N, C-alpha and C positions, 0 to 999 in steps of 0.2 A: 564641542562637537561640529556641531553641525556646520560649521567654517570653514574648518580643519578637515574635513570630507570634501566638500565644497572645492576646496582650492586641491584637493588628492585627485579629486576628478576631472578637475581643468584641467588637471596635469596629462594626467590620463585621457583625454581627449585631445587636447593639443598639440601629440606627438605626429610627427609628420610621416607621410607615409611614399612613397617611391608610387607615382601615375603615371600612364601613356595616354596620350590622346591621337585618335586620328582626327584628322581633319580636310576635311572638301568642301567643296558649293557649286548647288545644283542652281541651272537659271531657270526660272522662270515660264510657262508652258505658252503659246501660239495664244492670241485673246480673238475674243472673233470678229473686233474691226481687222485685225491684219490677216486675219483668216480670208474677209473677201476680199483684198485685196493681193495678198500674195496664191489664196490656193489654202488646203486646207492640206495641214500637216503634220499629223499625228507624231512624226519622231521629234518636230522642235521640246525642248523641255524633260523629255521623256530620258528615264533615267536610264543608262547602261547597266542593265540590270547583271549582266556578268562579271562584272566592276564592284557593285554593292556589294554579290554574293564574295568575291573574293574579301569585300573592304568586311564585311559584318564574319568571316573567316577569321579573315586576320585577328580583331580587337576578339570576337571569344579563346582565341588560341594564347594570346596573349594579353587578354585581361585588359584593354584597353578601353577607353570611351569615344563612341564614334560624333563627332556634331557636323551638322550639316549646315553649312552658313547659303543663305540666301541670298541669288543673284535676279536683278532685272533679267525678260525676254530680250525680244530686240529693241525694247525702248518701254522710257521710264513709265509708259499705261500697264505693263506686264508686270506683273508682280505676284501672282496666282501660281503655288509651284503644282506640282505633274501630283496625281492624289495618292500615289503611293508611296510619299512618306507620310501623307499623314496613318494611313491603314499601313503598311507592313512596317516602315520604323518609329514613330510617335508610340500609334496604340499598341502598342505589342514589346514598344520597351527598348527595340534593340538600339535606339539611338536618337539624338537631343535636336530637331531640328530651331538652329540659330535665324531668328526673321532677320540681318543683320542690317539691314536697311530702319530697324527698330529696336535693335538694342541695345541697349551700353555695352562696352567694352565686359570683356569677359574674361578677367587676369585669371591664367595658369601657374604663376605660383610671382616670385614679385621685382622678376626679368621677362617673363614673356606676357605674354596677349594676345587672345584673337580678337583684333579690332575690329567696330562697326567702320572703320573710312570707308566709305565708298564709292569704288574706280567700275565706272560703266563697260560694262565686257568684251565692249566693241575695241578698247585701247591695248594697244599695242603689247603693250609696258609699265610698270608703274613709274608714271613719269618721276621724274628728278624734285618734282615741289613737294613727295612726301619726304623726302628722308626728315627735311627740317623738324615734320613735326614726332618722326621717329627719335632724333637728335634729343629732342627735349625731356624725352618721355623711355617707355623702354622697350626692346625688341618685339616685331607685332608680325602676325600672322594676317595676311586678309585674302578677303574672298578672289579668287577672280579666276576665269577659263582660261587662264594659262597660267603654268609654273615657274616663275622666278627666285632666285637670292639675289641680295647684294649687303653688304657691312657700309656701317654707314660710322662714320670717324667720332669720338668721344673723349672729352675730357685728352688729360696729357698723360695721365700713365692706367686708364682703366681700358677691358678688353668692348668691343664695338659692339654696337647692339646688331642684328640682324632684322631684315626684312625679306618680309616671304611671302609669297600666293602661291596660294591650294590646289590650283589646276581645278580641277571640274568631275561632277560625277554622271553628267549626265549631257544628252545630245545637243548639239549647239544648236542656237534660236535666235539668227542678226538679222538683219533687217536686207535681206535677199531671199528671192527665189532661187527655191532645188537646181534649177533650172540655167541659174545666174546670167535670167537675160535682165530681172529685173533685182536691181540696187544699188549699193556704193563705193565707192574705193575702200571704205573702210572696214565696213561688216566683210569686205569679202576677203581683205585679209583677214580677218580674225577669223573666217570660216574655214580660211588654211589655216593658222593659230593652232584655233584650239588644240590643247594638251586636255587628255585624261589623267585623274588621279588625284592624291592626295599629299599630306603631310605629317606627316606622324612628330610628333613633341614628345620626347620622353622628359617627366617630372623627375629630376634626380636629385635635389632637395629645394629647401623656401630659394634656393636664386640659385643654383644652376638645372640645367637643362641638358641633352638633345637635341639633336633636330636635324631630318631630310628629309627628300618627298618622294614618294613612289607614284611614279610615274609609269602611265600603262600604256598598252599598245590601243588600239579601237580596237579588239575583239576585249579589252578589260582585263587580261593577264597581264600583271605587275610581277617584279621581284622586288625585296626584302633581304637585304641580309645571306643573301645566298637563296631567299627559299621560294618557289614562285610559287604560285596562289591565281588559280584557275577558277575562279566561282567557282560551284558545291568544288570540284572537282578534288581527286587526294594531294594535299599538297607535296611538293618536288623539289627536291634538290639538283642546283643546279649548279655548270663548275664558273670560274674567274677566271676571263681570259685575259686580263692585265691588271694590275695595280698603277698607278701615279699617286706618288708622293710628291707632296710640297716641300718645295726650293730648299736643298738639304745646308746649304750654305754651313759643309764642315768645318766646323772653329769657333764656328757661335750657333752652333746646333740646339736646342730645350733637350732638355734632357728629359722629362715627363712626355713630352713631339715624339722625342725619339723610341721611344718604351712602346707608346701608343702603335708607334711605323712597324715597328716588330710582332707587335700583338695582331695588327692587318692582315702582316704578310703570313702569319701564322696560323689566323680564321679564315682566311679565304683561299689558302692558296695560289692563287695567281699562274699562270703559265709566263706570264712576261711584267720585268717591275718596271717603269717606267723612271727616270731621275732628272731633276731640273736642279741649276746652279748647282753641280757637285762641289764646286769650289767657291771658299768662298772670297779669295786669293786678298785677305786682309796686308799680307806681305809686300804686296804689288801693285795695291790699288793706285790707280792711276790718279784718280782725285784728292787724294793723301797725298802725292809726291815732292808740294810745295809747301807741305802745312809741317814746319817744324813740328810744334807742339804734339800731333797727333804721333807722328814715326819717334821721339825720343820717349813720349811715353810707349807707345810698341816696342823699340829697342828693350827698355829697363823688362818691360817683361817675358822679353824672348820674342816677338810675333814678328821680327823682318827675315827670319830665316823661308826664303822659297823652298828648299829642301824638306823644313822639317812638313812644309802645308805638304805637299806632294807624298809624304808618307803617311798621314794622318785621310787623304784621298783613299792609297793605296787600302789598308786597314781597313777602312770603312767602306769599298769597295769588296773585297774580300771575305768580309762578316757577310753583308749580304747577298754575296754570289751564294758559298755556303748558305743563309736561311731557306734561300726562294730555293735549293737542289740542282742537282743535276739536268734535271729534266724540262728546270726555270729559265730564263733569260732578263737581264738586265738591262737594260737600251740606258748608256748617256746621251741625250740631250744637249744640245750644242745653245751654249746659256751666254749672256752679257758677262757674269761673275767668270765661268771659265776664261771666257775672253780677253779678260785682266790680264792673263799670264802671257799673252798675245800679243798686245797692247805695250806691254811694258818690255817686252823686246823687240820691238818695232822701236820702240821710238829712240831705242840706241844711246841711251844710258845706262847699259847694263856694266861697262870697259871699268868703268867708276863706284859702282858698288859691290864693296869688297867683301858683302856678306855671300851676296847673287852673284859675284861671275862665274862661277864656275860653271854653276848648274847651266843658266843666263847662255853662258858659251857654246852649251852643248845643243842646249834647242833652238837657238839660233843654228848653229851649222845646220841642224834637220834639218830645219825651215828654209835656209833657202837653197839646199842640195837634195833635198826627195821632193819639194815641194812645185807645182806648177804656177800657182797664186797665192796673193795672202789671201783667202776663202780657205781653201783649202793648209794654210801654212800651223791658221788660228784653228784649225780641228788636232792635228797634227802633234801638236806643241802639246797638247795637256795630256792627250794620251800618251805620249814619249815620256813628259814629264814621269809621271805618274808610273810607266811597264822601266822606269830604269828603277823605280824602287824594288822590285821581288816580284815576277811573274804573276802574274791575275788567274785568274780562273780562268777553264774556257768559256762560261757561259757573259761574260763577260762582251758585248758590246758596244761602239763609240760610235755612233753615229754623225751622220755628214748632212752639211747644209744642205746639201741635194735631197738626200734621202725623203723619202715616205713610207710612215710605216701607218696602215689602215688599219684598223683592229673593228670589225661589226661597222667598217663607215666610217668610223673617229679619227683624225685622223690628231699624230702622238708625236708627229718627228718634230715639236714649231714649240720654241721655251718664251715666245708669245711676248720677245721684244721687238721684233721686226713684223714687219707691217707687208701689204701690198705695196707695191712698183716701187723699191725703197724707202719708204716713208714709216714710223715707228708702231710698234705695235697696239693695239687696242683690242677688247671685245667684241665689236664694229669687225672692226678689219682680221680678225680673225674664220668667224661668220663668212664673210666675203671672201674670203682666199677658199673656204673648206665645207662652208653648211655645217661640218658637224666637225667637233673639236674638242682637245682637250691639252689646254695652257696652263704655264705656270706666270713667273714674273711680274706680277701685281704685289703677290703677298694675300690679297685678296677673296675671298672664295668668291664665286659668282657662275652661277647659271643664267644664260641669255638663252631660250627655243635649245639647242642642241649643242649651244657655244659651253660649257663647260670651264673654268679659271680654277684650281687647286690654288691653295696656301700657303705658307710657308711655317718649315720645323725649323727658321730658327728661334732664336732669345727672340720676346716683343720689345724689347726694349731697348733696342740695339743703337750707338749713341746717337746716329745723324738726322731719328727722328726723334731723340729727346725733345718735350716742350710741343709737340706737335701733336692735335689729335690724328688716332692711327686708325686704322680701316684694315690693317694687320692681324691675320687669324690664324691658326690651323688646320688647312682643311686636306682629306685628299681624295680621290676620285678611284670609283672598280668599275670595271665594266664588266657586264656575265653575257653568256654566250644567251644568245639569243638576240644579245643586242642594246639592252636594260644596262642605262648606269646607273649607277650611286653615289652623290656629292654626299663628304661624311666629314662635315666639321670636328674640330679635335677641342675641348676646352678641360686646361688645366687635366691635361692626358689622355679624359675621358671622351670614350667615344661612343659608344653602347650602353644601355644598362645591368647589369649586370645578374646575373638570375640563378 
């Protein structure tokens, strides 16, 4: 009897319960030695109290557990945290302070953990040397005074791992004085890049989790899922100015991700919906034009007909236009896969393509008669090809290469494949061009300061990446009123914890 009872109790106690963690970091305060050198500054390492009040309220409302990771101050000799964290947090059991320089890793489930890896707060970003530790282990949340997110490729058919940093709940403490008269270059950059905030990790199952940043302003205000937290003030609802979807690749989309996309449209009700890589263009892919095997397989599957593809794009846009409503707008960003259609026509082989000669000739005529340069033609052929399939809703707009669409200061009109001065695109080039932006193209979500990259809405097992480790992941980004942004990864269709 006792053995059976023990087994029964074990099963009962081992039942999994979902849990939410809010993880931030705190810098150590100024030491007496550094006071003598830089002058007394009680703000160094002091809590951003309005942010802390907001985080505590967030945890109370969402049943979340607050974890605060300690970081050194301006150098490794400063390790003492502000008294607030022992008196107001630990002693009143409002959260847990983890001294990350002395603690072991803290697993949150089988696939994500709080890491004890030490990254000096003066460093600008997570160095690439950390990726290899994540690749061989779990996704990690690291203490740092900046917020970043990056994917790490894993295996030949696995989800990538994620490496992310927390942001800070304390005021900056770097090797520089408040007048910027004494100090060094690293400290000066770190001071300018200091980011307040935290990371939310929702543990859905023993293996599944959601992750997103709470990016706070200097005044401590932050937004999560359309709710603004401002210290002890009443939590208020904020509108969503824009929702940027991961690259669509219609014809190769993932059903669970598209379901999540529609859920987000209904949840956030954005004023603007931004589309990247609407087209997949598999029927006219220039990379496969000389691949006889690929084309034979596509022919057998009925996937060499451009007109059928354009029809798919048409119905997809009609559905998105209806979903966002008459007051909203759908913007299609010029993208490299959309441009495949122009490249196919420009190559001039279409008269010998018995399947697509008709539609290609129609688009070729428009391109040479109505456009003044190839860049304009690249935009026009996609738009006119889709419009030939039927009348589009009035809230659909195709952007041009020269368009600037900035919402709350974020550039939304660049796909990400084009860099500056004729170069290729990269996260760094987007930052140099725009300062603030949300782009796509890489299929791998990323946050680098105010530069965001969404993921993909396509399947993650497309033929041309099989046998390779992949960083691909679904993720969308939302811009709220007030200029707050969240990058929202989607794993197996899940993007937030169900209540």
